[in-house]
N, C-alpha and C positions, 0 to 999 in steps of 0.2 A: 240716665243715672250711670255714674262711672262704676266699673267693676272693681272691687277691692283687690289689691295686689296679692292677697292671700287666698282669694277664692278660686277654686279650680275652674278652668274654662272648659268649653265643650269641644274645642278643637282637638283632633286626635293626631294629626300628622305634624309634628314639630320635632326639633332636634332631640329634645329630652326623651320623647317616646321612641324615636328612631334608634337611640342608643340602647334602650331596653330591648327593642326588637332585635338589634344586632347581637345582643347577649344571648338571646334565644337561638339565633342562627348559628352561633359559635358552639353551642352545646354538642350537636352531633359530630362536629369535627374534633372537638376535645375528647369525647368518648371514643371515637374511632381510632384516634392516635393511641389510646390506652389498649384498646382491643387488639390492635395489630402489633403492639410492642413486642419485641424480642431483644434479648441482650445483644444480639448482633446488629440490631437496628436501634441503637440507643438514641439516635436523632429523633425518634418518635416521642421519647420521653421529653426531650428538650422542646419539641414542637407542642406537646400537650401542655407543658409548663408555660410556654409563650402565649398560647391560645387562652389559657386560664387567666394569666396576668392581664391580658387585653380585656377579657370579660370582666375582671375585677375593676379595671380602670373605668369601663363603661358604667359600672354600678355606682362608682363615686361621681362620675361626670354627669350622669343623667339627673341626679339629685341637685347637684350644683347648678346646672344649666336651668333646671325648672325653677329654682329659687331666684337665681340671678336675673333671668330674663322673663320672669313671670310666665313660665310655660307649664304651670301645674294644670293638669286636666284630670277628669274623672277616669278616663281611660288609663292615664299614667299611674294613678293610684292603685290600679289592679294589675297592670302589665308588669310593673317594676317588681313586686314581690313574687309574681309568677315566674319571671325570668330568673330571679335569685334561687327559687326552689328547684327549678329544672337544672340549673347549673350545679348547685350543691348536691342534690340527690343523685344526679348523674355521676358526679365525681366520687362521692362516697360509695355508691353501689359498685361502680367499676373498680375502684381501688381496694375494695374488700373482697369481691367475689370473682374477679377474673383470675383464674388459677395460673395463667401464664406469666403474671407479673411476679417479679422477685420479692422476697420477704421484705426487703428494704423499702418497697413501695406499697406494701399491703397495710391498709389501715385496719386496726382491730375491729372485729365484728361488733363488740359491745358499744363502740362509739357510733357506728353506722346504725345499729338497731335503735339507739336513743334518738338519733337525728330523724330517722324515719317515723318512729312512734310519735315524736313531738309534732311533726308536720301533719301526720294523719289525724291526730287529736285536734289540731288547729283547723284542719279542713272540715272535719265532722262538726266541730263546734261552730264554725262559720255557717254551715248549712242550717244547723239548729237555730242560730241567731236570726238568720234570714227568714226562716219560716215562722219564727215566733214574733218577729218585729216588722216583717215586710221591708226591711232595709238592711244594708250591710255596708258600713263605711270603714275601710281599712284604717286602723289607728295603731301604727307601729310604736312599740315601747322602746325605751332606751336600752333595756336589757336585751331586747330582741335584736337591736342593731349591733350590740356587743357580741351577741351569739353568732350572728352572721359573719362578723369580722374574724372571730376566732375559728369558725368553721373553715373559712377561706384560707386562713393562715395555716391551719392543720394540713389542708390539701397541698398548699405550696411547699411546706416543709417535707412532706413525703415525696413530692415530685422532685425536690432538690436532693433527696436522699441524705439529709443532714443526720447529725448524731442521734442515737436512739433515745438518750435521756431528754433531749430537746423535743423530739417528736412526742414522747409519752407525756411530757409536761403539758404540751398544748392539747393533747388528747384529754388529759384530766380536766384542764380548765374548760375545754369545749363541752365535755360531758356535764360538768356542774352548771354551766351557763345554759345549756340546752334544757336541762331539767328545770332550772329555776324559771327560765323564760316560758317554758311550757305551762308551769303552774300559774304564772302571772297571767297568761292569756286565758287560761281556764277561769280564773277568778274574774277577769274582765268580761268574759262572755256571760258568766253567771249574773253579773250586775246588769248587763244589757237586757237580759230576758226577765229580770225580776219586775213585777208590776210596780208602778209608781204609787206609793202609799198615800200621796197627797190627792189622788184622784178619787 
């Protein structure tokens, strides 16, 4: 029987998954560049920006490769969002709470708190769904993908030290999408654990 092109395979080591793993490997280098940044070593800001952009490219590339070359795997369904969370949380935490960073690179705490709270809620909700249903299939929402994009762009703008109004505009949009997507995931989780009335 032929496997459907849309059915995740069991193979773990393919290009799409390796791109996700590369994104995870880049996280400590990205955060380290921010930790050791000083105004005298501005090249570290440029390095952090370049590393982050490469990581963002791998995020877009792994999904394209998985669809184009039928490299969707169960492993990939889990490792891809994990890589995104590590990259984004590392960036938001570093660029909010590292005191040595200049104000032009410091993301407001209210944005970072919203990002962290949403991800913690999703994590806790995923655990509850798993124990309630004995299964957990990642099912990304469109608003979730939009949220990831705007979170990434917010980090890029702060690393580029663009104008204050542009950075705060993206912070506002990121905050709204983070809250909306969090609510949507909560609602989706609630539907998953509700008993089937037809049984």
